C-alpha positions in Angstrom: 12.1 12.0 28.0 8.9 10.9 27.9 7.0 8.6 25.1 6.0 11.3 23.0 9.0 13.9 22.9 10.5 11.9 19.9 7.6 11.7 17.9 8.0 13.2 14.5 4.4 14.6 14.3 4.5 17.8 16.2 0.8 17.4 16.9 1.7 14.5 18.8 4.3 15.9 20.3 2.3 19.3 21.2 -0.6 17.2 22.6 1.9 14.7 24.3 -1.1 12.1 23.7 -1.3 9.7 20.5 -2.8 10.4 17.5 -6.0 7.6 18.3 -6.9 10.3 21.2 -6.9 13.3 19.3 -10.2 15.0 19.6 -12.0 18.2 18.5 -10.9 20.4 21.5 -7.2 19.0 21.0 -7.1 20.3 17.3 -8.6 23.6 18.3 -6.0 24.1 20.5 -3.4 23.3 18.6 -4.6 25.6 16.5 -4.8 28.7 18.1 -1.7 27.9 20.3 0.2 27.5 16.7 -0.9 30.3 14.8 -2.3 27.8 12.4 -4.5 29.8 9.3 -5.5 27.1 7.2 -7.2 23.4 7.7 -7.4 21.2 4.7 -9.6 17.9 4.6 -8.3 15.2 2.7 -10.1 11.9 1.0 -8.5 9.2 -1.8 -11.1 9.7 -5.0 -12.1 6.7 -7.6 -8.3 7.3 -9.1 -6.5 6.7 -6.3 -5.5 10.0 -5.2 -5.8 12.3 -2.6 -7.9 15.3 -3.0 -8.3 18.1 -1.2 -10.8 20.9 0.3 -9.4 24.3 1.9 -10.9 26.2 4.5 -9.6 29.5 5.5 -10.3 29.7 9.3 -12.5 33.2 10.3 -13.2 32.9 13.6 -13.4 30.2 16.3 -17.2 29.9 15.9 -16.5 28.8 11.9 -13.5 26.3 13.1 -15.8 24.4 15.4 -18.2 24.1 13.0 -16.1 22.8 10.3 -14.7 20.4 12.5 -18.2 19.3 13.9 -20.1 19.4 10.5 -17.4 18.9 7.7 -18.5 20.1 4.4 -20.7 18.4 1.3 -18.6 17.2 -1.6 -20.0 16.5 -5.4 -20.0 12.3 -5.1 -20.1 11.9 -8.6 -17.5 14.1 -9.5 -15.1 11.7 -7.3 -16.8 8.3 -7.8 -17.9 6.5 -10.8 -20.7 4.5 -8.9 -22.6 7.7 -7.5 -24.7 9.0 -9.8 -25.3 12.7 -10.7 -28.8 12.6 -9.7 -27.8 12.0 -6.2 -24.6 12.8 -5.7 -24.2 14.9 -2.6 -21.6 13.2 0.1 -20.1 14.7 3.3 -17.0 14.8 4.5 -16.2 14.4 8.2 -12.2 15.0 9.4 -10.9 12.0 11.6 -8.9 14.3 13.8 -6.8 11.5 14.6 -4.9 11.7 11.0 -4.1 15.6 11.6 -0.8 16.5 10.2 0.7 19.7 10.1 1.0 20.2 6.2 5.0 20.5 5.4 4.7 21.9 2.2 2.2 24.7 2.5 3.6 28.3 3.0 0.7 29.1 4.9 0.3 27.2 8.3 -1.9 24.3 7.6 -3.5 21.6 9.4 -4.5 18.9 7.3 -7.2 15.6 8.2 -8.1 12.6 6.0 -11.6 12.2 6.3 -14.3 10.0 5.7 -17.5 10.2 3.7 -21.5 9.8 4.7 -24.5 9.3 3.1 -27.1 12.1 2.9 -29.2 9.9 5.7 -25.9 10.5 7.9 -24.7 6.9 7.5 -21.0 5.8 6.5 -21.0 5.4 2.6 -20.8 1.9 2.1 -18.9 2.1 -1.1 -16.4 4.8 0.4 -12.7 3.2 0.1 -12.1 3.8 3.8 -15.2 2.3 4.7 -15.1 -0.7 2.4 -11.3 -1.3 4.3 -13.0 -0.7 7.8 -16.0 -3.2 7.6 -13.4 -5.7 6.2 -11.0 -5.4 9.2 -14.4 -5.3 11.3 -15.7 -8.9 9.4 -11.9 -10.5 9.8 -12.3 -9.6 13.5 -15.5 -10.6 14.8 -14.9 -14.4 12.3 -11.3 -14.8 14.4 -11.2 -12.6 17.1 -8.0 -11.3 15.9 -6.7 -8.1 14.5 -5.7 -7.6 10.8 -2.2 -5.7 10.1 -0.8 -5.0 7.3 2.8 -2.8 5.7 4.1 -1.7 2.1 6.9 -1.8 0.7 6.3 1.8 -1.6 8.9 1.3 -4.3 9.1 3.9 -6.9 11.1 5.8 -9.5 12.9 8.7 -8.9 14.4 11.3 -12.7 16.4 13.7 -12.9 19.2 15.2 -15.3 22.0 13.0 -16.2 25.5 14.9 -14.7 27.6 12.0 -15.7 29.2 11.6 -12.6 29.7 8.3 -10.4 27.7 6.6 -12.6 25.6 3.7 -11.3 26.1 -0.3 -12.6 22.8 -0.9 -14.6 20.2 -2.7 -12.5 22.3 -3.0 -9.5 21.7 -0.2 -7.6 20.2 -2.4 -4.2 20.8 -0.4 -1.0 23.4 1.7 -2.6 25.4 4.2 -1.2 26.1 7.5 -2.6 27.2 9.1 -4.6 26.5 6.1 -7.1 23.2 6.3 -5.6 21.8 9.8 -6.6 18.6 10.3 -5.1 19.4 9.2 -1.3 19.2 12.9 0.2 15.7 12.8 -1.3 14.6 9.9 -0.1 15.4 10.5 3.8 13.7 14.1 3.4 10.5 12.2 2.0 10.7 9.7 5.0 11.1 12.9 7.5 8.1 13.9 5.8 6.1 10.7 5.9 6.8 10.7 9.7 5.5 14.0 10.3 2.4 13.2 8.7 2.0 10.0 11.2 3.6 7.5 8.8 5.3 4.4 11.0 8.8 3.4 8.9 10.6 0.8 9.0 13.4 1.8 6.1 14.2 3.3 3.3 17.1 2.6 0.8 17.8 2.1 -3.2 16.3 -0.7 -4.8 17.9 -2.7 -7.8 16.1 -0.4 -11.1 18.5 2.7 -12.0 19.2 3.4 -15.8 20.0 6.3 -17.6 17.7 7.0 -20.8 17.3 10.4 -23.2 19.8 11.9 -20.4 17.7 11.2 -18.0 18.6 9.4 -14.4 15.7 6.7 -14.1 16.5 5.7 -10.1 14.6 3.2 -8.2 13.9 3.8 -4.6 11.7 1.9 -1.3 10.4 3.0 1.8 8.8 0.2 4.1 6.5 0.5 6.7 5.9 -0.8 10.1 2.9 -3.0 10.4 -0.1 -1.4 11.8 -3.9 -2.0 12.1 -5.0 -2.2 8.2 -6.9 1.3 8.1 -4.1 3.1 9.6 -2.0 1.2 6.8 -3.8 2.6 4.0 -4.0 5.9 5.4 0.2 5.8 5.6 0.5 4.5 2.0 -2.1 7.4 1.2 0.2 10.1 2.8 3.2 9.0 1.6 2.4 9.1 -2.3 1.5 12.4 -1.9 4.5 13.3 0.0 6.8 11.6 -2.6 5.1 13.5 -5.6 4.9 16.8 -3.6 8.6 16.8 -2.6 9.8 15.9 -5.9 7.6 18.8 -7.6 9.4 21.6 -4.9 12.5 19.8 -6.1 12.3 19.6 -9.9 13.0 16.0 -10.2 9.8 13.5 -11.4 8.5 10.1 -10.1 5.9 7.4 -10.3 4.7 4.5 -8.9 3.9 3.1 -11.7 4.9 -1.3 -12.5 6.5 -0.7 -15.2 8.4 2.3 -17.0 10.0 0.3 -19.8 10.9 -3.2 -20.5 13.9 -5.0 -19.3 14.1 -2.7 -16.2 12.8 -3.4 -13.1 9.7 -2.6 -12.2 7.9 -1.5 -9.2 5.5 -3.1 -7.0 3.5 -2.3 -4.1 4.3 -5.5 -1.8 2.1 -6.0 1.1 3.2 -7.8 4.4 0.4 -8.9 7.1 0.3 -10.6 10.0 -2.3 -11.3 12.8 -2.5 -10.1 16.2 -4.4 -10.9 19.5 -3.7 -9.7 22.9 -0.5 -8.2 21.6 0.7 -11.2 20.3 1.8 -12.4 17.0 -0.3 -14.9 15.9 1.5 -16.1 12.8 4.2 -18.1 14.5 3.7 -21.6 17.0 7.1 -22.7 18.5 9.1 -20.6 16.4 7.6 -22.2 13.0 4.5 -21.0 11.0 1.5 -21.8 12.8 -1.5 -22.8 10.9 -3.1 -19.5 11.5 -0.9 -17.9 9.0 -1.3 -21.0 6.7 -4.6 -21.0 6.9 -4.4 -17.1 5.9 -2.5 -18.0 3.1 -4.2 -21.0 1.8 -7.0 -17.9 1.6 -5.1 -15.7 -0.6 -4.2 -18.7 -3.1 -7.7 -19.2 -3.6 -8.5 -15.6 -4.0 -5.1 -14.4 -5.9 -6.5 -14.4 -9.6 -9.2 -11.2 -8.9 -7.1 -9.9 -6.1 -5.4 -8.6 -9.3 -8.4 -6.3 -9.6 -8.0 -4.4 -6.5 -3.8 -4.4 -7.1 -3.2 -4.2 -10.4 -5.5 -1.9 -12.4 -4.2 -0.9 -15.5 -2.6 -2.6 -18.2 1.1 -1.7 -17.6 0.6 -4.2 -14.4 0.8 -6.4 -16.8 3.9 -6.0 -18.6 5.2 -6.2 -14.8 3.7 -9.7 -14.1 5.8 -11.9 -16.7 7.1 -14.9 -16.3 10.8 -15.4 -15.2 11.2 -11.9 -13.4 10.8 -11.5 -9.8 7.1 -10.4 -10.1 4.9 -13.4 -9.6 2.7 -14.9 -11.7 1.8 -18.6 -10.3 -0.3 -19.4 -7.5 1.6 -20.3 -4.6 3.8 -19.5 -1.8 7.2 -20.4 -0.2 9.5 -19.5 2.3 12.4 -16.8 1.4 11.6 -17.4 -2.1 11.2 -14.4 -4.4 9.8 -16.0 -7.0 6.3 -17.3 -5.5 3.7 -15.2 -4.9 3.2 -15.1 -1.4 6.8 -15.2 0.3 7.2 -15.9 4.4 10.1 -13.8 4.6 13.4 -14.4 6.9 12.2 -14.3 10.5 13.9 -13.7 13.5 13.7 -17.4 14.9 17.2 -18.8 15.5 17.2 -18.3 18.8 21.1 -16.6 18.5 22.0 -13.7 20.4 23.5 -12.4 16.8 23.3 -8.6 18.5 26.2 -9.8 21.2 28.2 -11.7 18.5 28.6 -8.5 16.4 28.9 -6.4 19.8 31.4 -8.6 22.1 31.4 -5.9 25.1 27.1 -5.9 24.8 25.5 -7.9 27.6 24.2 -11.2 26.3 20.2 -10.6 25.9 17.5 -11.7 23.6 14.4 -9.4 22.4 11.1 -10.5 21.8 11.2 -11.1 17.8 8.3 -13.1 17.2 6.5 -9.7 16.4 8.7 -9.6 13.1 7.0 -12.6 11.4 5.1 -11.8 8.5 4.0 -13.1 5.0 4.3 -11.5 2.1 1.8 -10.5 -0.9 4.2 -9.9 -3.9 1.6 -9.4 -6.6 0.1 -5.4 -6.5 2.0 -2.5 -7.8 1.8 1.1 -7.5 -1.6 1.3 -9.6 -3.6 -0.3 -6.8 -6.7 1.3 -4.7 -5.1 1.0 -1.3 -8.0 0.7 0.6 -9.4 -1.4 -1.9 -6.4 -4.4 -2.0 -5.9 -4.1 1.9 -9.8 -5.0 1.9 -9.9 -7.4 -0.4 -6.5 -9.2 1.0 -8.2 -9.1 4.6 -11.0 -10.8 2.9 -9.4 -13.4 1.5 -7.1 -14.1 4.7 -10.2 -14.6 6.3 -11.9 -16.6 3.6 -8.9 -18.8 4.5 -10.2 -19.4 8.3 -13.6 -20.4 7.3 -12.1 -23.0 4.4 -12.9 -26.8 5.6 -9.5 -27.7 3.4 -7.5 -24.7 4.3 -4.6 -26.5 5.2 -4.7 -28.9 2.6 -4.9 -25.9 -0.1 -1.9 -24.6 1.6 0.3 -28.0 1.1 -0.5 -27.8 -2.3 0.4 -24.5 -3.2 4.1 -24.6 -1.3 6.6 -24.8 -3.4 10.6 -24.9 -1.9 12.1 -24.5 -5.3 12.5 -21.4 -7.7 9.8 -22.3 -10.4 11.5 -20.9 -13.1 14.0 -22.9 -13.2 13.8 -25.1 -16.1 14.4 -28.4 -14.1 11.1 -26.8 -12.1 8.8 -27.2 -15.4 6.7 -30.3 -14.2 5.8 -27.9 -10.6 5.3 -25.4 -12.8 2.5 -27.0 -14.7 0.3 -28.1 -11.6 0.4 -24.1 -10.5 -2.6 -22.0 -11.6 -1.3 -18.9 -12.8 -2.5 -15.0 -12.4 -4.6 -13.3 -15.1 -2.8 -11.5 -17.9 -4.5 -8.4 -18.4 -7.0 -6.4 -17.3 -10.1 -8.1 -19.0 -8.9 -11.1 -17.2 -8.8 -9.7 -13.8 -11.7 -8.5 -14.5 -13.6 -11.7 -14.8 -11.7 -13.3 -12.5 -13.3 -10.9 -9.8 -16.7 -11.7 -11.7 -16.2 -15.5 -10.5 -15.1 -14.4 -7.1 -17.2 -11.3 -6.1 -19.1 -13.4 -3.8 -16.3 -13.7 -1.2 -15.9 -9.9 -1.3 -19.6 -9.4 -0.7 -20.0 -11.6 2.3 -20.5 -9.9 5.3 -21.4 -6.6 3.5 -17.8 -5.5 2.9 -17.7 -4.6 -0.6 -20.9 -3.0 -2.1 -22.5 -4.9 -5.3 -22.1 -1.1 -7.4 -18.2 -1.2 -6.2 -17.4 -4.7 -7.1 -19.9 -3.6 -10.6 -17.4 -0.2 -10.9 -14.4 -2.0 -10.9 -15.5 -4.7 -13.5 -16.5 -2.1 -16.0 -13.4 0.0 -15.4 -10.7 -2.9 -15.9 -13.0 -4.3 -19.3 -12.7 -0.8 -20.2 -9.2 -0.9 -21.3 -10.0 -3.4 -24.1 -6.5 -5.2 -23.5 -7.1 -8.9 -24.2 -3.5 -9.3 -26.0 -2.0 -5.7 -26.0 1.3 -6.9 -24.1 2.1 -9.2 -26.9 0.8 -6.5 -29.3 3.1 -4.2 -28.4 6.0 -5.5 -26.6 8.2 -5.6 -29.5 7.3 -1.8 -30.4 9.1 0.3 -28.1 7.1 3.8 -29.4 3.7 1.8 -28.7 5.0 0.5 -25.3 6.5 3.9 -24.6 2.5 5.5 -25.8 1.3 3.1 -22.9 4.3 4.2 -20.0 3.3 7.8 -20.8 -0.4 7.3 -20.6 0.0 5.0 -16.9 3.0 7.3 -15.9 0.8 9.0 -12.9 -1.0 5.8 -12.1 -2.8 5.5 -8.4 
């Protein structure tokens, strides 16, 4: 069996090559051989959702033209920073993202696109280009590749039949029949893999409850680390897959950060690592490296403004409240879920656990150093995924550029649960994250120079984000409505399908 036969993406398996090597001729050959009738262009809009443009394949010449030249779109209808007077943009497909649409009745091949301006240049403020610039600046400054992956949490909602009820807020890794959405999640994972997503695992999450005859069951799909540009594409497609499958199966889903008070909210935790020549630079002789600590220091410094990319509606700040697993203070620690940046348990014991669990297995030790990451825990499903990963990449680069990065990392490290009463004095020493969208906008305004450096974020994009956050006028919203369930429910309904 060769490398590609087990690949879930049928185009990879057919062409017998990695998706990064796809060419226009490859795409045409697959379409011709497999009787594909339509091509879809997909691209993110300013609301964080994927948009779709459909093409019926008339003949080979037309297909060649579509793939080579792309098409015009109205940029002002997609992005607030594009003005109606000069709104025409081009969208060009990226062949490496090609996949077969698992939901289309008509055989359809889809691809993600990049935006170009009237001069044929990549659009400076386009989400995917902003992330590409951030990754390029990081590599230029450090000589290393910035990689990421997401933990995508969501609630599945369906009718309650009262059989095998789950224990409220104890759904973590639950099996059927107490967890009812496992088959739905498994099918989601298969479809995401077919679009090119590199999945680590899936499981049911803590949150579950019954409300008004409906079961709300929290699930998570976690990805493998890849370069940050691919990570963003995979998360975008995963959300698209999960929503489409839910619609097809008569369920509902939400990635909203909070859908009721007193129950677990949903985050979008982002894990990061830095690679050089195939080696993970997060570790040094089995311990967290100074490189990793510099990354963390950069995130500690820019944490307040990172919320502008990762927490983009008022319900985000119903999740980021004290004494929950969601963070509120700017700090980091090892295996500590009360902190903003967590260093997860790594495989650094130098113990062959496999042969202990399986006594007949010959002793051997795999290289597990690549597994080590650091995890940013504040973002949620309201995030603009490309902006968020670009912002984190900028923050990590800033950590390498700061003279006092290691000192800042030392000052913000905690090895206790900061919400325990015994640790109140330590808690008081730590900065806090913003508590509303307006405060987040102010933090971005104060720190915008870091994001605009090296031309990563355009001025117009930062201005647009600040204006959007300010428009919520939510300075005291949570404190005003949290004791009034009907008002909270109105907010939940408003932002239910965010991101």
